[in-house]
A tleap script that builds the chain and sets N, CA, C and O, in Angstrom:
source leaprc.protein.ff14SB
mol = sequence {
  NMET GLU PHE ALA ALA VAL ARG VAL ILE THR
  ILE GLY ASN ILE THR HIE GLU ILE TRP LEU
  LYS ASP MET PRO ASN ILE ARG ARG ILE TYR
  ILE LEU LEU ASN ASP ILE TYR ILE VAL ARG
  ALA PHE ARG GLN TYR ARG LEU GLU GLU ASP
  LEU PHE ALA LYS LEU ILE PHE LEU MET ARG
  SER ARG GLU LEU ALA ILE LYS VAL THR ARG
  GLU TYR GLY ASN ILE TYR ASN PRO GLU PHE
  ILE TYR ILE LYS ASN ARG ASP CARG
}
set mol.1.N position { -2.032 17.060 -2.798 }
set mol.1.CA position { -3.453 16.021 -3.085 }
set mol.1.C position { -3.460 14.845 -2.147 }
set mol.1.O position { -2.680 13.976 -1.757 }
set mol.2.N position { -4.415 15.136 -2.010 }
set mol.2.CA position { -4.240 13.934 -0.519 }
set mol.2.C position { -5.075 12.677 -0.889 }
set mol.2.O position { -5.963 13.066 -1.649 }
set mol.3.N position { -5.170 11.436 -0.697 }
set mol.3.CA position { -5.831 10.568 -1.488 }
set mol.3.C position { -5.909 9.497 0.602 }
set mol.3.O position { -5.021 9.196 1.399 }
set mol.4.N position { -7.483 9.308 0.612 }
set mol.4.CA position { -7.675 8.650 1.664 }
set mol.4.C position { -8.310 7.736 1.202 }
set mol.4.O position { -9.187 8.090 0.414 }
set mol.5.N position { -8.161 6.075 1.485 }
set mol.5.CA position { -8.753 5.466 1.388 }
set mol.5.C position { -9.283 3.858 3.008 }
set mol.5.O position { -8.489 2.983 3.355 }
set mol.6.N position { -10.565 4.006 3.517 }
set mol.6.CA position { -10.716 3.545 4.564 }
set mol.6.C position { -11.471 1.833 3.776 }
set mol.6.O position { -12.348 1.868 2.913 }
set mol.7.N position { -10.993 0.777 4.218 }
set mol.7.CA position { -12.303 -0.598 3.788 }
set mol.7.C position { -12.357 -1.380 5.517 }
set mol.7.O position { -11.516 -1.677 6.366 }
set mol.8.N position { -14.096 -1.488 5.365 }
set mol.8.CA position { -14.655 -2.366 6.262 }
set mol.8.C position { -15.315 -3.590 5.584 }
set mol.8.O position { -16.225 -3.730 4.768 }
set mol.9.N position { -14.293 -4.610 6.410 }
set mol.9.CA position { -15.124 -6.137 6.429 }
set mol.9.C position { -15.689 -6.305 7.903 }
set mol.9.O position { -15.115 -5.837 8.887 }
set mol.10.N position { -16.715 -6.926 7.944 }
set mol.10.CA position { -18.128 -6.674 9.063 }
set mol.10.C position { -18.223 -8.401 8.884 }
set mol.10.O position { -18.824 -8.781 7.879 }
set mol.11.N position { -17.732 -9.327 9.691 }
set mol.11.CA position { -17.893 -11.250 9.659 }
set mol.11.C position { -18.763 -10.556 11.323 }
set mol.11.O position { -18.429 -10.143 12.434 }
set mol.12.N position { -20.077 -10.814 10.473 }
set mol.12.CA position { -20.553 -11.092 12.712 }
set mol.12.C position { -20.544 -9.601 12.785 }
set mol.12.O position { -20.370 -8.643 12.031 }
set mol.13.N position { -20.884 -9.912 14.385 }
set mol.13.CA position { -21.152 -9.539 15.135 }
set mol.13.C position { -18.885 -8.149 15.752 }
set mol.13.O position { -18.723 -7.349 16.673 }
set mol.14.N position { -18.045 -8.541 14.848 }
set mol.14.CA position { -16.513 -8.099 14.747 }
set mol.14.C position { -16.875 -7.300 13.786 }
set mol.14.O position { -17.833 -7.474 13.033 }
set mol.15.N position { -15.916 -6.163 13.786 }
set mol.15.CA position { -15.267 -5.605 13.266 }
set mol.15.C position { -14.297 -5.464 12.841 }
set mol.15.O position { -13.737 -4.752 13.674 }
set mol.16.N position { -13.251 -5.745 11.640 }
set mol.16.CA position { -12.325 -5.350 11.474 }
set mol.16.C position { -12.399 -4.463 10.569 }
set mol.16.O position { -13.206 -4.392 9.643 }
set mol.17.N position { -10.646 -3.051 11.120 }
set mol.17.CA position { -11.198 -1.792 10.224 }
set mol.17.C position { -9.099 -1.525 9.309 }
set mol.17.O position { -7.983 -1.367 9.805 }
set mol.18.N position { -9.529 -1.602 8.149 }
set mol.18.CA position { -7.847 -1.644 7.310 }
set mol.18.C position { -7.805 0.008 7.037 }
set mol.18.O position { -8.167 0.424 5.936 }
set mol.19.N position { -7.451 0.731 7.847 }
set mol.19.CA position { -7.323 2.178 7.558 }
set mol.19.C position { -6.158 2.754 7.344 }
set mol.19.O position { -5.030 2.418 7.707 }
set mol.20.N position { -6.618 3.869 6.573 }
set mol.20.CA position { -4.697 3.978 6.073 }
set mol.20.C position { -5.204 6.174 5.578 }
set mol.20.O position { -4.642 7.072 4.951 }
set mol.21.N position { -6.195 6.062 6.165 }
set mol.21.CA position { -6.156 8.138 6.424 }
set mol.21.C position { -5.586 8.032 7.572 }
set mol.21.O position { -5.912 6.845 7.563 }
set mol.22.N position { -4.926 8.165 8.771 }
set mol.22.CA position { -4.028 8.721 9.614 }
set mol.22.C position { -2.679 9.064 8.976 }
set mol.22.O position { -1.948 10.035 9.176 }
set mol.23.N position { -2.510 7.788 7.981 }
set mol.23.CA position { -1.213 7.814 7.762 }
set mol.23.C position { -0.397 9.523 7.151 }
set mol.23.O position { -1.128 10.348 6.604 }
set mol.24.N position { 1.024 9.798 7.341 }
set mol.24.CA position { 1.201 10.731 6.346 }
set mol.24.C position { 1.407 10.794 4.839 }
set mol.24.O position { 0.885 11.703 4.194 }
set mol.25.N position { 2.257 9.726 4.175 }
set mol.25.CA position { 2.067 9.846 2.701 }
set mol.25.C position { 1.485 8.352 2.367 }
set mol.25.O position { 2.150 7.323 2.483 }
set mol.26.N position { -0.008 8.425 1.890 }
set mol.26.CA position { 0.143 6.900 1.670 }
set mol.26.C position { 0.001 7.102 -0.089 }
set mol.26.O position { -1.082 6.850 -0.617 }
set mol.27.N position { 1.416 7.665 -1.088 }
set mol.27.CA position { 1.071 8.385 -2.116 }
set mol.27.C position { 2.118 6.860 -2.962 }
set mol.27.O position { 2.023 6.386 -4.094 }
set mol.28.N position { 3.104 6.461 -1.711 }
set mol.28.CA position { 3.285 4.457 -2.856 }
set mol.28.C position { 2.320 3.587 -2.348 }
set mol.28.O position { 2.590 2.404 -2.556 }
set mol.29.N position { 1.319 3.791 -1.770 }
set mol.29.CA position { 0.361 2.632 -1.639 }
set mol.29.C position { -0.605 2.199 -2.610 }
set mol.29.O position { -1.162 1.202 -3.071 }
set mol.30.N position { -0.485 4.032 -2.727 }
set mol.30.CA position { -1.691 4.437 -4.288 }
set mol.30.C position { -0.864 3.707 -5.374 }
set mol.30.O position { -1.296 2.828 -6.120 }
set mol.31.N position { 0.686 4.325 -5.339 }
set mol.31.CA position { 1.309 3.961 -6.566 }
set mol.31.C position { 1.322 2.116 -7.439 }
set mol.31.O position { 1.349 1.616 -8.564 }
set mol.32.N position { 1.272 1.615 -5.642 }
set mol.32.CA position { 1.087 0.088 -5.688 }
set mol.32.C position { -0.290 -0.749 -6.442 }
set mol.32.O position { -0.405 -1.781 -7.104 }
set mol.33.N position { -1.039 0.096 -6.042 }
set mol.33.CA position { -2.830 0.218 -6.452 }
set mol.33.C position { -2.560 0.144 -7.914 }
set mol.33.O position { -3.164 -0.700 -8.576 }
set mol.34.N position { -1.560 1.088 -8.576 }
set mol.34.CA position { -2.387 1.589 -9.875 }
set mol.34.C position { -1.489 0.407 -10.636 }
set mol.34.O position { -1.969 -0.336 -11.493 }
set mol.35.N position { -0.229 0.361 -10.222 }
set mol.35.CA position { 0.337 -0.889 -10.587 }
set mol.35.C position { -0.378 -1.959 -11.367 }
set mol.35.O position { -0.480 -2.396 -12.514 }
set mol.36.N position { -0.914 -2.191 -9.877 }
set mol.36.CA position { -1.927 -3.771 -9.189 }
set mol.36.C position { -2.640 -3.603 -11.222 }
set mol.36.O position { -2.502 -4.163 -12.309 }
set mol.37.N position { -3.368 -2.469 -10.600 }
set mol.37.CA position { -4.646 -2.763 -11.919 }
set mol.37.C position { -3.164 -2.446 -13.478 }
set mol.37.O position { -3.018 -3.407 -14.233 }
set mol.38.N position { -2.555 -1.574 -13.668 }
set mol.38.CA position { -1.930 -1.827 -14.800 }
set mol.38.C position { -1.304 -3.000 -15.935 }
set mol.38.O position { -1.062 -3.083 -17.139 }
set mol.39.N position { -1.215 -3.873 -14.622 }
set mol.39.CA position { -0.509 -4.957 -14.964 }
set mol.39.C position { -1.788 -5.673 -15.301 }
set mol.39.O position { -2.021 -5.942 -16.480 }
set mol.40.N position { -2.716 -6.033 -14.256 }
set mol.40.CA position { -3.906 -6.326 -14.145 }
set mol.40.C position { -4.737 -6.058 -16.160 }
set mol.40.O position { -4.848 -6.847 -17.098 }
set mol.41.N position { -4.926 -5.332 -16.078 }
set mol.41.CA position { -5.327 -4.948 -18.282 }
set mol.41.C position { -4.049 -5.505 -19.186 }
set mol.41.O position { -4.399 -6.133 -20.186 }
set mol.42.N position { -2.965 -5.401 -19.029 }
set mol.42.CA position { -1.652 -6.070 -20.004 }
set mol.42.C position { -2.095 -7.353 -20.284 }
set mol.42.O position { -2.015 -8.010 -21.323 }
set mol.43.N position { -2.843 -7.756 -18.599 }
set mol.43.CA position { -2.486 -9.549 -18.019 }
set mol.43.C position { -0.910 -10.340 -18.050 }
set mol.43.O position { -0.476 -11.385 -18.536 }
set mol.44.N position { -0.567 -9.651 -17.561 }
set mol.44.CA position { 0.735 -9.856 -17.076 }
set mol.44.C position { 0.025 -10.458 -16.276 }
set mol.44.O position { -1.044 -9.874 -16.096 }
set mol.45.N position { 0.194 -11.768 -15.466 }
set mol.45.CA position { -0.845 -11.923 -14.611 }
set mol.45.C position { 0.436 -12.726 -13.050 }
set mol.45.O position { 0.442 -13.016 -11.853 }
set mol.46.N position { 1.251 -12.714 -14.235 }
set mol.46.CA position { 2.569 -13.052 -12.761 }
set mol.46.C position { 2.666 -11.866 -11.790 }
set mol.46.O position { 2.608 -11.683 -10.574 }
set mol.47.N position { 2.845 -11.142 -12.920 }
set mol.47.CA position { 4.011 -9.327 -11.897 }
set mol.47.C position { 2.508 -8.790 -11.043 }
set mol.47.O position { 2.522 -7.744 -10.394 }
set mol.48.N position { 1.473 -9.503 -11.131 }
set mol.48.CA position { 0.450 -8.883 -10.980 }
set mol.48.C position { -0.228 -9.143 -9.316 }
set mol.48.O position { -0.717 -8.577 -8.338 }
set mol.49.N position { 0.282 -10.769 -10.029 }
set mol.49.CA position { 0.494 -12.355 -8.308 }
set mol.49.C position { 1.768 -11.765 -6.968 }
set mol.49.O position { 1.748 -11.868 -5.742 }
set mol.50.N position { 2.845 -11.106 -7.995 }
set mol.50.CA position { 3.709 -10.524 -6.867 }
set mol.50.C position { 3.617 -9.416 -6.373 }
set mol.50.O position { 4.065 -9.064 -5.282 }
set mol.51.N position { 2.774 -8.513 -7.475 }
set mol.51.CA position { 2.791 -6.564 -6.661 }
set mol.51.C position { 1.439 -7.274 -5.147 }
set mol.51.O position { 1.389 -6.921 -3.969 }
set mol.52.N position { 0.706 -8.147 -5.773 }
set mol.52.CA position { -0.599 -8.238 -5.310 }
set mol.52.C position { -0.176 -9.254 -3.759 }
set mol.52.O position { -1.179 -9.483 -3.084 }
set mol.53.N position { 0.722 -9.653 -3.369 }
set mol.53.CA position { 2.168 -10.053 -2.341 }
set mol.53.C position { 1.939 -9.404 -1.758 }
set mol.53.O position { 1.151 -9.186 -0.838 }
set mol.54.N position { 3.318 -8.605 -2.727 }
set mol.54.CA position { 3.464 -8.001 -2.098 }
set mol.54.C position { 2.804 -6.269 -0.893 }
set mol.54.O position { 3.206 -5.921 0.218 }
set mol.55.N position { 1.557 -5.527 -1.946 }
set mol.55.CA position { 0.181 -5.590 -1.172 }
set mol.55.C position { -0.250 -6.016 0.276 }
set mol.55.O position { -0.491 -5.274 1.228 }
set mol.56.N position { -0.311 -8.088 0.187 }
set mol.56.CA position { -1.115 -8.156 0.967 }
set mol.56.C position { -0.344 -8.882 2.275 }
set mol.56.O position { -1.020 -9.215 3.249 }
set mol.57.N position { 0.852 -9.068 2.246 }
set mol.57.CA position { 2.525 -8.587 3.302 }
set mol.57.C position { 2.503 -6.715 3.798 }
set mol.57.O position { 2.984 -6.643 4.929 }
set mol.58.N position { 2.214 -5.710 3.425 }
set mol.58.CA position { 2.579 -4.495 4.324 }
set mol.58.C position { 0.624 -4.143 4.256 }
set mol.58.O position { 0.206 -2.991 4.139 }
set mol.59.N position { 0.085 -4.840 4.314 }
set mol.59.CA position { -1.812 -5.117 5.336 }
set mol.59.C position { -1.480 -5.904 6.635 }
set mol.59.O position { -1.526 -5.900 7.865 }
set mol.60.N position { -1.109 -6.594 5.498 }
set mol.60.CA position { -1.174 -7.433 7.301 }
set mol.60.C position { 0.034 -6.845 8.793 }
set mol.60.O position { 0.152 -7.367 9.901 }
set mol.61.N position { 0.663 -5.775 8.300 }
set mol.61.CA position { 1.118 -5.524 9.298 }
set mol.61.C position { 1.399 -4.001 9.146 }
set mol.61.O position { 1.997 -3.479 8.206 }
set mol.62.N position { 0.838 -3.343 10.288 }
set mol.62.CA position { 0.439 -2.282 9.901 }
set mol.62.C position { 1.707 -1.500 10.752 }
set mol.62.O position { 1.409 -0.333 11.007 }
set mol.63.N position { 2.662 -1.789 11.097 }
set mol.63.CA position { 3.910 -1.443 11.480 }
set mol.63.C position { 4.982 -0.568 10.182 }
set mol.63.O position { 5.731 0.397 10.029 }
set mol.64.N position { 4.357 -1.776 9.454 }
set mol.64.CA position { 4.769 -1.839 7.680 }
set mol.64.C position { 4.514 -1.036 7.163 }
set mol.64.O position { 5.114 -0.503 6.230 }
set mol.65.N position { 3.311 -0.687 7.776 }
set mol.65.CA position { 2.771 0.255 6.096 }
set mol.65.C position { 2.322 1.628 6.796 }
set mol.65.O position { 1.430 2.182 6.154 }
set mol.66.N position { 2.715 2.303 7.936 }
set mol.66.CA position { 3.386 2.482 8.602 }
set mol.66.C position { 4.481 3.406 8.487 }
set mol.66.O position { 4.358 4.606 8.728 }
set mol.67.N position { 5.630 2.817 8.092 }
set mol.67.CA position { 6.937 2.926 8.105 }
set mol.67.C position { 6.883 3.276 6.286 }
set mol.67.O position { 7.603 3.987 5.584 }
set mol.68.N position { 5.934 2.594 6.032 }
set mol.68.CA position { 6.072 3.134 3.862 }
set mol.68.C position { 5.678 4.426 4.109 }
set mol.68.O position { 6.459 5.349 3.877 }
set mol.69.N position { 4.349 4.664 4.637 }
set mol.69.CA position { 3.919 6.632 4.278 }
set mol.69.C position { 4.427 7.185 5.530 }
set mol.69.O position { 3.817 7.666 6.485 }
set mol.70.N position { 5.891 6.986 5.286 }
set mol.70.CA position { 6.417 8.564 6.567 }
set mol.70.C position { 6.835 8.800 5.500 }
set mol.70.O position { 7.433 7.883 4.937 }
set mol.71.N position { 6.731 9.747 4.992 }
set mol.71.CA position { 7.851 10.410 5.199 }
set mol.71.C position { 8.900 10.431 3.843 }
set mol.71.O position { 9.923 9.785 4.071 }
set mol.72.N position { 8.863 10.891 2.820 }
set mol.72.CA position { 10.512 9.980 1.153 }
set mol.72.C position { 11.764 10.920 2.594 }
set mol.72.O position { 11.723 11.990 3.201 }
set mol.73.N position { 12.667 9.778 2.553 }
set mol.73.CA position { 14.050 10.835 3.630 }
set mol.73.C position { 14.326 10.878 4.674 }
set mol.73.O position { 15.258 11.377 5.305 }
set mol.74.N position { 13.055 10.049 5.017 }
set mol.74.CA position { 12.650 9.751 6.940 }
set mol.74.C position { 14.097 8.300 7.128 }
set mol.74.O position { 14.453 7.840 6.044 }
set mol.75.N position { 14.639 7.839 8.100 }
set mol.75.CA position { 15.596 7.536 8.071 }
set mol.75.C position { 15.153 6.482 9.299 }
set mol.75.O position { 15.845 5.978 10.184 }
set mol.76.N position { 14.024 6.378 9.062 }
set mol.76.CA position { 13.588 4.641 9.538 }
set mol.76.C position { 12.613 3.877 8.601 }
set mol.76.O position { 11.676 3.113 8.832 }
set mol.77.N position { 12.953 4.170 7.906 }
set mol.77.CA position { 11.454 3.899 5.947 }
set mol.77.C position { 12.416 2.470 5.302 }
set mol.77.O position { 13.446 2.696 4.669 }
set mol.78.N position { 12.094 1.494 5.471 }
set mol.78.CA position { 12.503 0.099 5.118 }
set mol.78.C position { 13.285 0.458 3.268 }
set mol.78.O position { 12.601 0.962 2.377 }
set mol.79.N position { 14.368 0.165 3.128 }
set mol.79.CA position { 14.827 0.824 2.125 }
set mol.79.C position { 14.201 -0.508 0.964 }
set mol.79.O position { 14.193 -0.149 -0.214 }
set mol.80.N position { 13.733 -1.873 1.222 }
set mol.80.CA position { 12.733 -2.159 -0.179 }
set mol.80.C position { 11.651 -1.545 -0.615 }
set mol.80.O position { 11.199 -1.586 -1.759 }
set mol.81.N position { 11.274 -1.028 0.213 }
set mol.81.CA position { 9.749 -0.622 -0.265 }
set mol.81.C position { 9.655 0.800 -1.025 }
set mol.81.O position { 8.599 1.222 -1.497 }
set mol.82.N position { 11.187 1.657 -1.104 }
set mol.82.CA position { 11.105 2.091 -1.600 }
set mol.82.C position { 11.489 2.424 -3.669 }
set mol.82.O position { 12.313 1.962 -4.459 }
set mol.83.N position { 10.551 3.271 -3.755 }
set mol.83.CA position { 10.091 3.135 -5.789 }
set mol.83.C position { 11.299 4.362 -5.982 }
set mol.83.O position { 11.156 5.494 -5.522 }
set mol.84.N position { 11.809 4.171 -6.305 }
set mol.84.CA position { 12.489 4.970 -7.133 }
set mol.84.C position { 12.314 6.496 -8.093 }
set mol.84.O position { 12.069 6.630 -9.292 }
set mol.85.N position { 12.458 7.130 -7.433 }
set mol.85.CA position { 12.397 9.142 -8.748 }
set mol.85.C position { 10.593 8.890 -9.099 }
set mol.85.O position { 10.102 9.533 -10.027 }
set mol.86.N position { 9.925 8.155 -8.477 }
set mol.86.CA position { 8.767 8.317 -9.113 }
set mol.86.C position { 7.727 8.900 -7.553 }
set mol.86.O position { 7.286 10.043 -7.666 }
set mol.87.N position { 7.525 8.463 -6.775 }
set mol.87.CA position { 7.162 8.990 -5.922 }
set mol.87.C position { 7.637 10.396 -4.743 }
set mol.87.O position { 7.440 10.538 -3.536 }
set mol.88.N position { 8.536 11.529 -6.097 }
set mol.88.CA position { 8.082 12.401 -5.340 }
set mol.88.C position { 7.409 13.814 -5.937 }
set mol.88.O position { 6.966 14.662 -5.162 }
savepdb mol mol.pdb
quit
């Protein structure tokens, strides 16, 4: 199953793209988005804030977003992003 997410922000004549469709495996980001949705439904607002901060941190750095979307087991992945046994 392949997920593609594209968001375009237009301010005046400036267009910025936050793109994920060219990344190899965006499952971890998709899981993070689902987790944010679930904790909001259960009204766990502090946890939602932490997860949302993680998402913002991830989306501000394209280099980190590329590292996170690499295939599981790649030696260049940052260790703190792994969600064990969930993204396989």
